[in-house]
N, C-alpha and C positions, 0 to 999 in steps of 0.2 A: 416856475410859476410866473416869474417876472416877464420872461420872453412871451409866454402865452398871452398875458394881458397887454403887453406892448403891441403884439400883432393884432389883437382884438381892437385896440384903440387906434393905432396909427398904421396898421398894415392893410394891404389889399391883395387880392388874388387876381393876377392877370391871366384870364382864360386863354387868350390868344397865344401867349408865350409859355403858359403853365408855370409861372413863377410867382413867388411871394415877394412883395415890395414893401419895405418900411419907409414911410414918408418922413424923411429927416431933412427936409428942405431948409429949415432954420438952423441946422447944425453947421459948424465950421468944418473945413476939410480935416483938420486934426482929430476932431471928435468922431467924425464918420469913419476915418481910418482906424481909430482905436476900437470902435464898436465892431467893425468888420473883422479886425484881427481877433478880438475876443470871441465873436460868434464862430469863427473858423477854428480857432484853437480849442475852445471848450466843447463845441458840439459838431465839429467837422462838417459845417454846412456849405462850404465853398462859396461864400458870399462875395460880392464885389460891389464897388460903388459905381453909380451911374451919375454923370454930370447932367443936370437939367438946363434947359435954355434960360431959366431965370438966374442961373449961377449957383443954385443950390445943389445938393447931392441927395441921392436916395440909395438905400441898401437893397440889393437884389439877391434873393435866394433862388438859385437856378433850379430848373426842372429835375436835374439829377440829385438834388438835395431833398426833394419833397418826401421820399419814403423815410428818410432819417428824421426830418422835421415832424412828419405825421406820427411816427412811432414815439417820438419824444413828447409831443404836445397833445396828441389825440386824447389820452386818458384824462388830461387836466384842463383842456380848453373848454371854456363855457360852451354848452351845446349850441346856443344860438350864434356862435362865432366860428364854429368849425369849418364853415364854408371858406373862411379866409386861408385855410391850409388845404383846401380841396377835399374836405371830408364831409360826410352827411351826418 
């Protein structure tokens, strides 16, 4: 449930790359690394961090992880936010 609301709040769907991005720009490298590790170990999402030009970091959930993410969050994601995981 927490991941669903996190994506609904600070997530975005990149249509050009077909990825889900968590905006964690204000998090330090250690925090982002910890979150990536937890997301990958707990839900096998194959996330990685992306360094932004402002020096911050974002978490990227790649295209190959979308089916897993959609099946995990689809049933519990608030309907008006399902577009953030590329569901209608």
